[in-house]
Residue frames relative to the residue before (quaternion, step in Angstrom):
aa qw qx qy qz dx dy dz
X 1.0000 0.0000 0.0000 0.0000 0.00 0.00 0.00
X 0.3577 -0.7435 0.5255 0.2076 3.59 -0.85 0.93
X 0.5142 -0.6267 0.4923 0.3170 3.53 -1.20 0.63
X 0.4892 -0.6651 0.4704 0.3114 3.61 -0.88 0.87
X 0.5228 -0.6410 0.4757 0.2993 3.55 -1.13 0.74
X 0.4229 -0.6855 0.5366 0.2517 3.54 -0.90 1.00
X 0.4521 -0.7036 0.4656 0.2895 3.64 -0.75 0.94
X 0.1145 -0.7989 0.5901 0.0207 3.55 -0.92 0.99
X 0.5841 -0.5661 0.4374 0.3833 3.58 -1.22 0.45
X 0.2876 -0.7314 0.5937 0.1728 3.54 -1.26 0.53
X 0.3333 -0.7515 0.5287 0.2115 3.61 -0.41 1.15
X 0.0497 -0.7849 0.6173 0.0194 3.54 -1.13 0.71
X 0.7955 -0.3252 0.2216 0.4607 3.56 -1.33 -0.08
X 0.7538 0.4247 -0.2188 0.4512 3.60 0.92 -0.87
X 0.7856 0.3206 -0.1779 0.4984 3.61 1.09 -0.52
X 0.3623 0.7655 -0.4744 0.2401 3.60 1.26 0.02
X 0.6440 0.5205 -0.3253 0.4567 3.62 0.94 -0.84
X 0.6028 0.5573 -0.3468 0.4536 3.60 1.03 -0.79
X 0.7181 0.4388 -0.2533 0.4770 3.60 0.80 -1.03
X 0.6035 0.5470 -0.3585 0.4562 3.62 1.05 -0.68
X 0.6949 0.4664 -0.2729 0.4745 3.59 0.90 -0.92
X 0.5854 0.5522 -0.3801 0.4560 3.62 1.07 -0.58
X 0.6219 0.5344 -0.3435 0.4579 3.61 1.01 -0.74
X 0.6998 0.4216 -0.2510 0.5191 3.59 1.19 -0.58
X 0.4624 -0.7047 0.4095 0.3493 3.59 1.35 0.21
X 0.5142 0.5578 -0.4591 0.4622 3.51 0.96 1.03
X 0.2382 -0.7447 0.6047 0.1519 3.54 -1.03 0.84
X 0.0129 -0.8004 0.5987 -0.0268 3.57 -0.64 1.13
X 0.1709 -0.7689 0.6123 0.0687 3.52 -1.24 0.66
X 0.4728 -0.6217 0.5346 0.3228 3.56 -1.23 0.51
X 0.0771 -0.7851 0.6143 0.0188 3.53 -1.05 0.83
X 0.3715 -0.6990 0.5685 0.2240 3.55 -0.95 0.93
X 0.3431 -0.7636 0.5151 0.1840 3.58 -0.60 1.13
X 0.6305 0.5393 -0.3371 0.4450 3.60 1.17 -0.44
X 0.7809 0.2964 -0.1468 0.5298 3.58 1.02 -0.78
X 0.3286 -0.7582 0.4871 0.2828 3.61 1.29 -0.28
X 0.5440 0.5895 -0.4213 0.4231 3.58 1.03 0.74
X 0.4673 -0.6857 0.4939 0.2598 3.54 -1.19 0.65
X 0.2254 -0.7638 0.5998 0.0774 3.53 -1.22 0.74
X 0.2340 0.7506 -0.5987 0.1532 3.58 -0.75 1.00
X 0.4554 -0.1995 -0.8608 0.1091 1.55 -1.80 1.72
X 0.6770 -0.5129 0.3376 0.4058 3.57 -1.23 0.49
X 0.0349 -0.7880 0.6139 -0.0313 3.53 -0.97 0.96
X 0.5883 -0.5879 0.4096 0.3748 3.62 -1.18 0.31
X 0.7839 0.1768 -0.0863 0.5889 3.58 1.23 -0.50
X 0.5790 -0.5507 0.4685 0.3768 3.53 -1.27 0.42
X 0.4093 -0.7308 0.4812 0.2585 3.63 -0.72 0.93
X 0.6630 0.5129 -0.3095 0.4489 3.63 1.20 -0.35
X 0.8304 0.1564 -0.0612 0.5313 3.59 0.96 -0.82
X 0.4443 -0.7258 0.4123 0.3252 3.61 1.35 -0.01
X 0.3993 0.7174 -0.4863 0.2991 3.62 1.19 0.19
X 0.2709 -0.7358 0.5909 0.1899 3.54 -1.17 0.63
X 0.4386 0.6816 -0.4483 0.3769 3.56 1.30 0.38
X 0.2330 0.7976 -0.5016 0.2407 3.55 0.54 1.29
X 0.0852 -0.7706 0.6292 0.0551 3.54 -1.23 0.54
X 0.4421 -0.6417 0.5455 0.3086 3.55 -1.32 0.26
X 0.0431 -0.7837 0.6197 -0.0018 3.57 -0.98 0.92
X 0.4492 -0.6745 0.5101 0.2882 3.57 -1.02 0.76
X 0.2848 -0.7422 0.5886 0.1471 3.54 -1.05 0.87
X 0.5298 -0.5934 0.4944 0.3505 3.57 -1.21 0.50
X 0.3722 -0.7503 0.4708 0.2771 3.57 1.17 -0.51
X 0.5366 0.6081 -0.4107 0.4166 3.57 1.23 0.41
X 0.1998 0.7812 -0.5755 0.1364 3.53 -1.08 0.73
X 0.4417 -0.6550 0.5417 0.2872 3.50 -1.35 -0.39
X 0.5212 -0.5847 0.5056 0.3617 3.54 -1.20 0.55
X 0.2680 -0.7764 0.5562 0.1261 3.56 -0.63 1.19
X 0.7358 -0.1944 0.1477 0.6316 3.55 1.08 -0.91
X 0.0962 -0.7945 0.5970 0.0563 3.57 -1.26 0.19
X 0.1510 -0.7465 0.6365 0.1213 3.53 -1.35 0.24
X 0.2117 -0.7509 0.6114 0.1323 3.55 -1.10 0.70
X 0.1980 -0.7778 0.5909 0.0813 3.55 -0.70 1.15
X 0.1502 -0.8156 0.5564 0.0523 3.56 -0.75 1.04
X 0.7048 0.3288 -0.2415 0.5804 3.56 1.33 -0.07
X 0.5139 -0.6707 0.4268 0.3223 3.61 -0.91 0.82
X 0.2630 -0.7509 0.5885 0.1438 3.55 -0.84 1.04
X 0.7380 0.1358 -0.0790 0.6562 3.52 1.40 -0.19
X 0.5603 -0.6296 0.4029 0.3568 3.65 -0.86 0.78
X 0.6030 0.5772 -0.3584 0.4179 3.63 1.13 -0.54
X 0.6502 0.5276 -0.3106 0.4499 3.60 1.23 -0.40
X 0.4183 0.7640 -0.4358 0.2268 3.58 1.25 -0.37
X 0.7390 0.4056 -0.2268 0.4878 3.61 0.89 -0.93
X 0.6680 0.5162 -0.2917 0.4497 3.61 1.24 -0.11
X 0.4881 0.6885 -0.4247 0.3275 3.59 1.23 -0.01
X 0.5294 -0.2290 -0.8164 0.0274 1.52 -2.01 1.45
X 0.3082 -0.7571 0.5645 0.1150 3.55 -1.12 0.86
X 0.1302 -0.8036 0.5788 0.0487 3.57 -0.59 1.15
X 0.1156 -0.7576 0.6408 0.0452 3.53 -0.95 0.99
X 0.1274 -0.8074 0.5750 0.0349 3.55 -0.79 1.08
X 0.2659 -0.6851 0.6542 0.1789 3.51 -1.28 0.63
X 0.1000 -0.8079 0.5807 0.0123 3.58 -0.41 1.26
X 0.2253 -0.7382 0.6218 0.1333 3.54 -0.89 1.00
X 0.2794 -0.7789 0.5431 0.1422 3.55 -0.49 1.24
X 0.6670 -0.5036 0.3662 0.4091 3.57 -1.24 0.41
X 0.6347 0.5389 -0.3213 0.4510 3.59 1.17 -0.58
X 0.5861 -0.6257 0.3474 0.3799 3.59 1.28 -0.04
X 0.6158 0.5286 -0.3655 0.4558 3.60 1.20 -0.10
X 0.3791 -0.7134 0.5475 0.2181 3.54 -1.28 0.43
X 0.1215 -0.7555 0.6409 0.0609 3.56 -1.10 0.82
X 0.2671 -0.7296 0.6081 0.1627 3.57 -0.94 0.91
X 0.1871 0.7891 -0.5526 0.1924 3.57 -0.67 1.11
X 0.4566 -0.6286 0.5341 0.3334 3.53 -1.24 -0.64
X 0.4019 -0.6508 0.5695 0.3009 3.56 -1.32 0.26
X 0.3627 -0.7841 0.4713 0.1778 3.56 -0.77 1.06
X 0.8016 0.2974 -0.1318 0.5017 3.61 1.07 -0.53
X 0.6465 0.5430 -0.2799 0.4569 3.55 1.19 0.37
X 0.4369 -0.6528 0.5535 0.2766 3.54 -0.93 0.94
X 0.5719 -0.6270 0.3915 0.3557 3.63 -0.85 0.85
X 0.6497 0.5342 -0.3215 0.4350 3.60 1.04 -0.70
X 0.6727 0.5051 -0.2950 0.4531 3.62 1.22 -0.34
X 0.4877 0.6717 -0.4323 0.3524 3.57 1.27 -0.18
X 0.0262 -0.7921 0.6098 -0.0093 3.55 -1.02 0.88
X 0.5156 -0.5966 0.5092 0.3448 3.54 -1.13 0.68
X 0.7672 0.3135 -0.2600 0.4955 3.58 -0.92 0.95
X 0.4399 0.6978 -0.4559 0.3344 3.60 1.27 -0.12
X 0.3986 -0.7014 0.5381 0.2441 3.60 -0.92 0.92
X 0.0103 -0.8048 0.5920 -0.0422 3.56 -0.91 0.98
X 0.2029 -0.7447 0.6281 0.0990 3.53 -1.36 0.47
X 0.5126 -0.6601 0.4531 0.3103 3.56 -0.97 0.82
X 0.0186 -0.7215 0.6920 0.0146 3.52 -1.27 0.70
X 0.3272 -0.7671 0.5222 0.1785 3.59 -1.16 0.37
X 0.1493 -0.7784 0.6068 0.0595 3.53 -1.08 0.84
X 0.2885 -0.7587 0.5628 0.1560 3.56 -0.55 1.20
X 0.2016 -0.7866 0.5768 0.0889 3.56 -0.73 1.09
X 0.7529 -0.1497 0.1227 0.6290 3.57 1.03 -0.90
X 0.7523 -0.3937 0.2608 0.4595 3.60 -1.24 -0.13
X 0.7137 0.4481 -0.2516 0.4760 3.60 1.14 -0.51
X 0.8105 0.2599 -0.0915 0.5168 3.58 0.92 -0.91
X 0.0246 0.7161 -0.6968 0.0334 3.51 -1.02 1.05
X 0.2700 -0.8034 0.5168 0.1207 3.55 -0.63 1.16
X 0.3620 -0.6790 0.5816 0.2638 3.58 -1.07 0.71
X 0.0040 -0.7614 0.6475 -0.0324 3.54 -0.81 1.08
X 0.3584 -0.7387 0.5286 0.2155 3.56 -1.26 0.01
X 0.1570 -0.7479 0.6349 0.1140 3.53 -1.29 0.47
X 0.5966 -0.5565 0.4377 0.3779 3.54 -1.27 0.46
X 0.3175 -0.7146 0.5884 0.2055 3.55 -1.18 0.64
């Protein structure tokens, strides 16, 4: 029996730069130049003012665990060997939220407000995932 394929993100027109920079171990975010606010996930227009005057800016990759959930049952057969599986919502210093995982933390040790820093996990030649570690 073959192991099920772990689901991966699919780069598209609006997020390709994000995934390209992750492969280079850089975390970048879209920023509306008209409002000076960050937009994530990447979109063609600012969700607040509809401007398409957007640019990519490098993030420090620092933030705090905003909330999290621990999954103890596989929602997909590919997760079976990864249980328990913790998914964290990290609020970056730029004010946007990234949904990810903690790479160095037992799920039972995760706390809301925990300081974290981005790290990168190469999955294949196309996808490198931004994950987080405790600071």
